[in-house]
Each structure stands twice: as C-alpha cells, then as structure tokens.
C-alpha positions as a printed Julia matrix, in Angstrom:
252×3 Matrix{Float64}:
 87.21  -52.38  -30.83
 87.0   -52.77  -34.61
 90.34  -54.57  -34.58
 89.11  -56.97  -31.94
 85.92  -57.74  -33.88
 87.87  -58.2   -37.12
 90.64  -60.21  -35.42
 93.22  -57.82  -36.85
 95.74  -55.5   -35.24
 95.32  -51.74  -35.4
 98.35  -51.35  -37.63
 97.05  -54.0   -40.03
 93.68  -52.24  -40.31
 95.28  -48.84  -40.9
 97.57  -50.33  -43.58
 94.65  -51.99  -45.38
 92.68  -48.76  -45.22
 95.44  -46.93  -47.06
 97.05  -45.35  -44.04
 94.0   -43.45  -42.75
 90.53  -43.93  -41.28
 88.86  -41.97  -44.07
 87.63  -44.96  -46.09
 86.26  -46.6   -42.94
 84.5   -43.41  -41.82
 82.95  -42.95  -45.28
 81.65  -46.52  -45.19
 80.19  -45.95  -41.73
 78.51  -42.72  -42.85
 77.09  -44.47  -45.91
 75.39  -46.89  -43.51
 73.65  -43.96  -41.78
 75.91  -43.8   -38.72
 78.14  -40.83  -38.01
 81.59  -41.83  -36.71
 81.91  -38.65  -34.69
 83.15  -35.12  -35.18
 80.05  -33.94  -37.06
 76.4   -33.31  -36.38
 74.56  -36.67  -36.63
 73.2   -37.63  -40.04
 69.61  -37.56  -38.79
 69.83  -33.96  -37.59
 71.68  -32.76  -40.7
 69.17  -34.46  -42.98
 66.12  -33.03  -41.16
 67.6   -29.52  -41.25
 68.55  -29.82  -44.92
 65.15  -31.22  -45.9
 63.41  -28.43  -43.96
 65.35  -25.79  -45.88
 64.53  -27.46  -49.2
 60.81  -27.55  -48.35
 60.82  -23.92  -47.22
 62.69  -22.62  -50.25
 61.41  -24.86  -53.07
 58.35  -26.74  -51.84
 57.63  -30.3   -50.74
 58.05  -31.76  -54.24
 61.66  -30.54  -54.38
 62.56  -32.5   -51.27
 63.92  -35.69  -52.81
 66.32  -38.02  -51.03
 68.99  -37.1   -53.56
 68.56  -33.37  -52.91
 68.45  -33.85  -49.13
 71.54  -36.08  -49.17
 73.48  -33.53  -51.23
 72.45  -30.66  -48.94
 73.17  -32.65  -45.77
 76.52  -33.98  -46.96
 75.61  -37.63  -46.64
 74.68  -40.52  -48.92
 71.25  -41.51  -50.17
 71.93  -44.98  -48.76
 72.55  -43.35  -45.37
 69.16  -41.63  -45.55
 67.47  -44.92  -46.38
 69.22  -46.54  -43.42
 68.15  -43.7   -41.12
 64.61  -42.92  -42.31
 63.58  -45.96  -44.42
 62.75  -43.67  -47.35
 61.41  -40.24  -48.29
 58.19  -40.59  -46.3
 60.2   -41.31  -43.17
 62.3   -38.19  -43.69
 59.19  -36.08  -44.35
 57.63  -37.43  -41.17
 60.75  -36.53  -39.16
 60.71  -32.99  -40.6
 57.01  -32.6   -39.8
 57.51  -33.82  -36.23
 60.36  -31.34  -35.76
 58.4   -28.32  -36.99
 54.74  -28.97  -36.2
 53.21  -26.81  -33.44
 51.04  -29.76  -32.31
 53.39  -30.87  -29.53
 53.64  -27.33  -28.09
 49.84  -27.1   -28.09
 49.56  -30.48  -26.35
 51.99  -29.33  -23.65
 49.95  -26.15  -23.15
 46.67  -28.05  -22.78
 48.22  -30.3   -20.13
 48.81  -27.28  -17.88
 45.81  -26.69  -15.56
 44.49  -23.43  -14.17
 44.33  -21.25  -17.29
 41.14  -19.39  -18.19
 39.39  -19.99  -21.5
 40.63  -16.88  -23.28
 44.17  -17.32  -21.97
 44.24  -20.92  -23.17
 42.93  -19.96  -26.61
 45.56  -17.24  -26.81
 48.24  -19.8   -25.92
 47.0   -22.15  -28.65
 47.08  -19.31  -31.17
 50.56  -18.23  -30.08
 51.97  -21.75  -30.43
 50.19  -22.25  -33.74
 51.34  -18.91  -35.13
 54.92  -19.4   -33.96
 55.06  -22.82  -35.61
 53.77  -21.47  -38.92
 55.87  -18.3   -38.88
 59.33  -19.53  -37.89
 62.08  -20.2   -40.39
 62.48  -22.41  -42.25
 58.8   -22.15  -43.14
 58.05  -25.85  -43.21
 54.52  -25.96  -41.79
 52.92  -23.5   -44.29
 54.53  -25.24  -47.26
 53.38  -28.66  -46.1
 49.85  -27.39  -45.39
 49.68  -25.75  -48.82
 50.84  -28.97  -50.46
 48.37  -31.01  -48.39
 45.47  -28.77  -49.46
 46.54  -28.86  -53.1
 47.25  -32.61  -53.18
 45.41  -34.41  -50.36
 46.66  -37.78  -51.61
 50.26  -36.61  -51.89
 53.03  -37.22  -49.37
 52.33  -34.09  -47.32
 48.56  -34.7   -47.42
 48.96  -38.25  -46.17
 51.31  -37.05  -43.45
 48.89  -34.38  -42.21
 46.07  -36.93  -42.23
 48.21  -39.3   -40.2
 48.73  -36.69  -37.48
 45.17  -35.33  -37.61
 43.66  -37.91  -35.21
 46.24  -36.92  -32.62
 45.4   -33.23  -33.06
 41.7   -34.02  -32.85
 42.25  -36.03  -29.71
 44.13  -33.25  -27.92
 42.41  -30.06  -29.1
 39.03  -31.76  -29.65
 39.24  -33.37  -26.23
 39.95  -30.01  -24.64
 36.99  -28.43  -26.44
 34.74  -31.26  -25.22
 35.91  -30.68  -21.65
 35.22  -26.94  -21.95
 31.69  -27.68  -23.17
 31.11  -30.09  -20.29
 32.33  -27.4   -17.86
 29.87  -24.89  -19.31
 32.49  -22.51  -20.67
 31.78  -23.16  -24.38
 28.4   -23.49  -26.05
 27.28  -26.94  -27.12
 28.35  -27.01  -30.77
 29.76  -29.79  -32.98
 33.45  -30.29  -32.33
 34.23  -30.04  -36.06
 32.66  -26.57  -36.26
 34.45  -25.45  -33.11
 37.77  -26.57  -34.59
 37.05  -24.56  -37.74
 36.07  -21.53  -35.64
 39.19  -21.94  -33.5
 41.85  -22.43  -36.17
 40.31  -20.99  -39.34
 40.65  -17.24  -38.74
 44.25  -17.38  -37.54
 45.28  -19.79  -40.3
 43.77  -17.5   -42.95
 45.5   -14.51  -41.37
 48.9   -16.2   -41.38
 48.69  -17.62  -44.89
 47.08  -14.65  -46.65
 48.42  -11.79  -44.54
 51.3   -10.77  -46.86
 48.98  -10.69  -49.88
 46.2    -8.74  -48.17
 48.61   -6.21  -46.63
 49.67   -5.1   -50.11
 46.12   -3.93  -50.84
 44.81   -2.62  -47.51
 47.83   -0.66  -46.36
 50.95   -1.18  -44.28
 49.14   -1.29  -40.93
 49.81   -4.82  -39.76
 49.21   -5.99  -36.19
 51.96   -7.8   -34.37
 51.71  -11.53  -33.84
 50.73  -11.01  -30.2
 48.04   -8.49  -31.15
 46.6   -10.8   -33.79
 46.53  -13.77  -31.4
 44.88  -11.7   -28.65
 42.26  -10.32  -31.06
 41.36  -13.73  -32.46
 41.27  -15.27  -28.97
 38.82  -12.63  -27.74
 36.69  -13.09  -30.87
 36.57  -16.88  -30.4
 35.49  -16.58  -26.77
 32.86  -13.99  -27.68
 31.54  -16.22  -30.47
 31.31  -19.55  -28.63
 31.86  -18.84  -24.96
 29.15  -18.88  -22.31
 29.07  -17.81  -18.69
 26.13  -20.06  -17.85
 26.98  -23.06  -15.6
 26.01  -26.46  -17.01
 22.94  -28.21  -15.64
 23.1   -31.79  -14.39
 21.27  -32.87  -17.55
 23.76  -31.13  -19.81
 26.64  -32.7   -17.89
 25.16  -36.1   -18.55
 25.08  -35.3   -22.26
 28.59  -33.85  -22.4
 30.01  -34.4   -25.88
 33.01  -36.48  -26.77
 35.09  -36.64  -29.9
 33.21  -39.17  -32.01
 33.69  -40.6   -35.45
 31.03  -38.19  -36.68
 33.09  -35.26  -35.48
 36.18  -36.64  -37.2
 34.64  -36.36  -40.65
C-alpha cells in the first residue's frame, strides 16, 4: 500500500530504507501511530504517565518523562494527546471512579443504603487501586486548585454533580432523604470515606493495628449516611412540587 501511494516498487522502498522497515516504523511511531507488534502508543503512554503520577506526583509527569517511560517520542505524544493536559485528561478518565458510579446509578431497584454502599465501594476501589492515580491527583488539586490537576478535576466536577447530585435530588423527591442542600449532602456522602482513605495509613500508626476491611468501612459509612440524612416518611404532594434540582447555587 505504501509503495502504491509513493509510486515506487516494494524493492525500491526497502533499498532506500537501508534494507529494512525500521526507519519507516520509527517515523510512523514518531507521528503517534504504532505500526503493529506493540501495545498502541496511547495505551503505553497512559500507563506510563499513571505510574509516574503514582510514584512521583503530578508535577513529575512531563511529556519527556512519559515518552521515555512509554518508549515513544515526545512528538508522538503531541500527535496523540495534543499536549500534557490531554495526556493528564486521558489518565484521569482511565482511573477515575466517576464512570463506575454513573453505571451504578443507572441500575434501578436498589435500596438507599445498598446504593450508597455501591457508591462507596466504587469510590474506594478507584482511590485504592494501583497505580494510585486518583489520590495523587486529588492531593495536587487541593494543594494547587489552579494547577493542571485542579483544572482537570474542576472540568469533570459538573459531570459528577449532575450524576450524583441528580440522584440525591431524586431520592429527596421520593422521600427517602431529608430535604437538605445538595452541596451539604455531597459533603456528607463523600467526606467521611475520602478522609478515611486518605488519612487511614497515618491514623492507624497512632490508634493501633485494628483496621477494618474496605467492605466493612464502606458498609459502616453507608449505614451512617442513611441514619444521618435518611427518612422513612413519604413525601407530601406539596413537597413533591418543591422537589429540589441541582442548581447553580448548589454548584458553588
């Protein structure tokens, strides 16, 4: 096919390439396209960048470092991701628990506590798995809100608010959760587990080796959330008419 496009015979191309396809394959890889026989550049780069973030932090994930770790060229990364922010975004999309939570919330028929447990389990799994991308990016976002990780988290936040906040609004309208501001419910929902996951290793050193399993922690926090904000009272027609939605006020 290349010979046809170049109007040259196969033997002529091989001769001009020095007797092998190596120079041609290296040129193709430099353009961000893998000629075959290896894992695609995009996958290698995302995996390499994730390891760099987990081991050294977000700041250490430069295109040069990622290209070296992935065995590709910086030009190839530019061609594939359009820059460092594009690569960071691809890493975040690969390791964020948001998509697992969205899939869970799309499944009907779960009770309130079971759904909360499922959210916690997906959230905890995403923050605990190796390489530990999500905790490092969250830590960097909290420390530098205007940095690359902070901007990335802010970009995905409206989507998270739309899915989890929308579910909370529906639970309020159904009378299963007390009528509270969505922002406070989000803090109540995610805050305890997030603190447990991020500070657990430090606290364990001072309070003893007794550490609950991930399932036990998720179940405990789910029961506590339902006890704190849940209600068994059915909504009145008036309360249904005033059912909350995710508004701009809740987003701030």
